[in-house]
N, C-alpha and C positions, 0 to 999 in steps of 0.2 A: 166222399162228395161226389163221386162219379155217378152215384145212384141218383143224385137229383139233376144231372145233366139233361137238358131238354134237347131231344133230337130235332134238328131243323131238316125239313125236307129238302132233297137235292134241288128241285127246281126253285125253291126259295133262295137257296145259297147262290144258285147261278144268277138269279134275278139281283141279289145283293152285289155279286161280282160286278155284273153289268153296270150297276148303280155306282159302285166305287170307282170303276174305270171312268165312267162318265163324269163323275164328280171331280177327279183328278184332272180330266182334260178340260172341264170347263173352268176349273180354277186357274189352269195354265193360261188358257184364253183370257181370263179376267186380268191376270197379272200382266199379260203381255199388252193388252189393250191399255191399261193404266200406264204402262211404262213404254209405250212404243217409241217415243222419241229417243229414250235412254238406249233401248235395245237397238234401235237404227245406229246410234252413235258407236255401240260396242262392235256390232258387225261391220261397220264401215269406219275404219280407223281415221281415214283422212277427212271424215264428216266432223271430227271434233275440232274445237277451237283450241284446247289446251296441248301442250306437247306432252305425248306419252310414249315410253319406250314400247315398241310393239312386241318385243320378245321378253318383256318383264313378266315373271310368273303371274303376277296379279292381273295383268292384261289378258294373258292366255286364259286364265281361270275365269274371267268374266264372259270371255267369248264362249268357252265351253258351257258356261252356266246358261247364257243366252240361247245357245244352240240346243242344249238339253231341254230347256223350257219349251222351245219350238217343237221339239221331238214328243214331248209330253202332250202337247196340244194337238198336233197334227197326226203323229203315228202311233201313240199308245192305243187309242181305240182300235186301230186295225190289227192289234195283237190279242184282241178279246177272243177270237176263236181258238187260238192256241191255249190261252189261260183256261177257257171252258172245258177244252178237251183234257188238260192236265187235271182239272177238277173231277172230271168223270173217272180218270184213272186212280186218283188219290182219294176217293169219296170215302173211304173206310179208314182213313188215317186221321188221327186226332190233329195233327199238325198241318192239315191241308191248306189252312188258310196261309201259314208261314210259308209252305211250299210254293203256293201261287204268288205270294209277295216276292219271293226269291226269284222266281221265273220272270216277273214284271221287271224286277231290278236288273236282272241279267239282259233283258231286251233293251232297257234304257242305257245300260253300260255299253252296249255295242254303238248306240248312237252317239253316246258321250265320248267313246274313243274316236269316233270318226270327226267329232268336232275338235278334239285335241289335235287331230292330224291336220284338219283344214284350216284351223285358227292361225298357226304360225305362218302357213303358207300365204294365206290371204293377207294377213296384217303385215307380213314382211314385204309382199309385192306392193302395197299401199304405201308403205313407209319409205320405199325406195324412191318415190317422185318426191321432189322438193318444191317444185313451182306449181302455180295454178294451171298453166298451160300443160304441164305434164300430167296433173290429175285429170283434166278434162280429156287428154288423150288416152289415159288409162281406162276411163269410163267408156269412151267411145269404142275402145277395142274390146274391153271385157264384156260389155252387153251383148253385142252379136256373137262373140266367141262363146260364151256360156249358153246362149240360146241355141246356137248351132250345135254345141256339144250335147245338150240335153236332147235336142231333136233327133240327132243320129243315134243316140243311145237307145232311143225308143225302138230301134229296129235291130238291135244287137241281140246276138244268141244268149250272152250272159243275162241280159234283161229278162228274157223269156224263161230261162232256166231258174233264175231266183223267183221270178213271179209264180212260176208253177209251185215252187216250195211254200211260198207265202199263201197260196191259195190251197194247201193240202196240209192243214193243221194236224190232222190224224197221222199222216206219214212223219211229220217232224217229230211228234210226241213219241211215236213208236221207235224212231231212230235213237233217241236220247234218253228214253226212260226204260231203265232195265230193272228197276226194283231194288237196287243196291246204292247206298250212299245217296238217299233220296234227296236231301237238301242240296248237295253239290250238283246232282243231276238236274235238279229243278233250275238252279242258276244257269247250268250249262245249257239246258234246253232253251232257256229265255234267250241266252247269248246267241245260240245258233239261230234262232228265229229272228233275232235282231240283226245278224250278219246277213241273212237271207233278204231281210227287208232293206238293208243299207245297199245290197247288190242290186236290187231292182228299182230303188228310188233316189240313190245318191245324186244322180245328174239333175233331177228335178229339185232336189233340196239345195244344190249349189245355186239355183236361181234366186235364193233368199240373199245372196251376196250382192245382187245388182242394187246399185245405189241410185238408180234413176226412177224407180217405181215405188209406190207405196208398200211399206213392209207388212201391214195386216192384209192389204188387198192381195198380195202375193200369197200370203199364208192361206187365205180362204180358198182361193182358186186351186192352189196346188195341193192343198190338204184334200179338197174333194176329188180331184183327179186321182190321187194316189188311193185313197179309200176305194174309190169305185173300181180301179184296176185290180185291187187286192180282194174285194170282198163281194162284188156283185157277179153274178153268174156270166154275165156278158162283158165283164170288165176287161178282159184280155184284147177284145175287140177294139177297145178304146185307145190302146197304146199307139197304133200306127197313125190315126187321125191326129192325135196330140202331137207326135213327131212331126208331121207335115205342118201343123200350124206352128210349132216352135221354129222350124227352119224358115217359114215364111216371115215370121216376126223378125228373125235374126237378119234376113235380107232387108227388110223394111227398115229395121233400126240402123244397119249399116248405111244405108243409103240416106237416112234422115239425120245422120250425125250423132247416133248414140244418146248421150246424156240430154241433149237438147231436142231429141227427136219424139217419136211417137210414144214411147214408154213413159217419158217424163210427164206426158198429158194424160195417162190412163186414169190415174186415181190421185190427183194433187193433194186432195183433202187429207190422205194418209201419209204423205211424204214427211220425213223426219227432216231435221235440220241439214241445210247444205253448207 
């Protein structure tokens, strides 16, 4: 049967790889768009009207699923340079498609693990408040705090070290691809790439936990910022201005009163249930 195998040119395969990643990301965007209110309720525990135990396994799994869906939509396309580089190294292998799929799975596993860590902390903090006044106080404190944290992290050494790794796909592949146990190495390579990606983008992704702004509006803005930082030649120069903007927003939101302030008016048409 191998005599009848059709050889597909490498450029065509790379184009197909880009198309597959784009299709997965577009599908994730479509699912998130259609389920925006549900996703908002999953991420923001106290936005729900029913009583749900925050540490129940099903609740945490729903959070991780929503977080991973956002990662597919916002972050998976930025992993394409690593996947394309791996394709070049594995171009002679018959199972190269499987290897690339394993690398993509490893990348998303790193983001899913982050969601599994963030979920219980976020849901637990929200469930600790029992009265509407306490909920409003939590929102008013959380919004400027998360914005300030994200703004300060834009200037951190860890941010820039991880960003350099994300902007050097060849170095990542060379570090984790030794030609032995290729399937495991492909997954580990994707995991490492995901860890570096989490390292430079986690603070921006935490802004998705803000209850006072539109879920999809934040996704679009933050996804574009992170994609430019990681993929465009001058992207690193964007980090500092974004950090300044976030810190200014933190001050404005604090003075405006958090939930009822500036952020709640930025994109009301996208806001989920309150």
